[in-house]
C-alpha positions as CSV (number, residue, x, y, z in Angstrom):
1,M,-84.9,70.4,140.0
2,S,-82.9,73.1,141.6
3,S,-81.7,75.8,139.3
4,I,-78.1,75.1,140.3
5,V,-78.4,71.5,139.4
6,L,-80.1,72.3,136.1
7,A,-77.3,74.8,135.2
8,M,-74.6,72.2,136.0
9,I,-76.4,69.6,133.8
10,V,-76.7,72.1,130.9
11,V,-73.0,72.9,131.2
12,M,-72.1,69.2,131.2
13,V,-74.4,68.4,128.3
14,L,-72.8,71.3,126.2
15,L,-69.3,70.2,127.1
16,L,-69.9,66.5,126.3
17,S,-71.8,67.4,123.1
18,V,-69.1,69.7,121.7
19,T,-66.2,67.4,122.6
20,G,-68.1,64.4,121.3
21,V,-68.8,66.0,118.0
22,L,-65.2,67.2,117.7
23,A,-63.8,63.8,118.5
24,M,-66.0,62.1,116.0
25,T,-65.3,64.6,113.2
26,T,-61.6,65.3,113.7
27,G,-60.4,62.1,115.4
28,R,-58.9,64.2,118.2
29,I,-60.3,64.9,121.7
30,A,-60.3,68.6,122.7
31,L,-59.8,67.8,126.5
32,P,-56.1,67.4,127.2
33,W,-56.5,65.3,130.4
34,V,-58.6,62.8,128.4
35,R,-56.5,62.8,125.3
36,K,-53.4,61.3,127.0
37,G,-54.6,57.7,127.4
38,E,-57.0,57.7,124.4
39,K,-56.6,55.1,121.7
40,R,-59.9,55.4,119.9
41,P,-61.2,59.0,119.9
42,R,-64.1,58.5,117.6
43,L,-65.5,55.8,119.8
44,W,-65.0,58.0,122.8
45,G,-66.9,60.8,121.0
46,A,-69.9,58.5,120.3
47,G,-70.0,57.6,124.0
48,A,-69.8,61.2,125.1
49,L,-72.7,62.0,122.8
50,L,-74.8,59.2,124.3
51,I,-74.0,60.4,127.8
52,A,-75.0,63.9,126.8
53,A,-78.3,62.6,125.3
54,S,-79.0,60.7,128.5
55,L,-78.5,63.8,130.7
56,T,-80.7,65.8,128.3
57,M,-83.5,63.2,128.6
58,A,-83.2,62.9,132.4
59,W,-86.3,64.9,133.0
60,L,-88.2,63.8,129.9
61,V,-88.3,60.0,130.0
62,P,-88.5,57.4,132.7
63,F,-85.4,56.2,134.5
64,R,-85.1,53.0,132.4
65,G,-84.7,54.9,129.1
66,Q,-82.3,57.4,130.5
67,S,-80.2,54.8,132.3
68,L,-79.8,52.6,129.2
69,L,-78.4,55.5,127.3
70,M,-76.1,56.4,130.1
71,L,-74.8,52.8,130.4
72,A,-74.3,52.6,126.6
73,G,-72.3,55.8,126.6
74,L,-70.2,54.7,129.6
75,L,-69.5,51.4,127.9
76,L,-68.3,53.1,124.7
77,T,-66.1,55.5,126.6
78,W,-64.7,52.7,128.7
79,R,-64.1,50.6,125.6
80,A,-62.3,53.5,124.0
81,Q,-60.0,54.1,127.0
82,G,-59.9,50.9,129.0
83,W,-59.3,48.0,126.7
84,R,-55.9,47.8,125.1
85,H,-55.5,46.9,121.4
86,R,-53.9,43.6,120.7
87,E,-51.1,44.3,118.3
88,T,-50.8,41.7,115.7
89,R,-47.4,40.9,114.2
90,P,-47.0,39.9,110.6
91,R,-46.4,36.3,109.9
92,E,-43.0,37.0,108.5
93,L,-41.7,38.4,111.8
94,I,-43.1,35.4,113.6
95,R,-41.3,33.0,111.2
96,Q,-38.0,34.9,111.6
97,E,-38.2,34.7,115.3
98,Q,-38.9,31.0,115.1
99,R,-35.9,30.5,112.8
100,R,-33.7,32.4,115.3
101,Q,-34.7,30.1,118.1
102,T,-33.9,26.9,116.2
């Protein structure tokens, strides 16, 4: 690998590792542009750590092992950001609304 590519990978691994550990321990993401739409920071931190691990293992293991880790990390970060939580309402509120309608 080129030394420039290697340096960029090392910087990305360090950034993802530090933000992933901080998100998992504190429950808050250190990157402000990611923090805005984030609902589950600990899940995002686990995904960031998996992505960092896959980038670290890129030159050590075959493509299959590295790609599985990358896909798992991307899935966790997508799950943490992309899917919305379904808010459940207490049964009492539902009953009150039904009484108002009748």
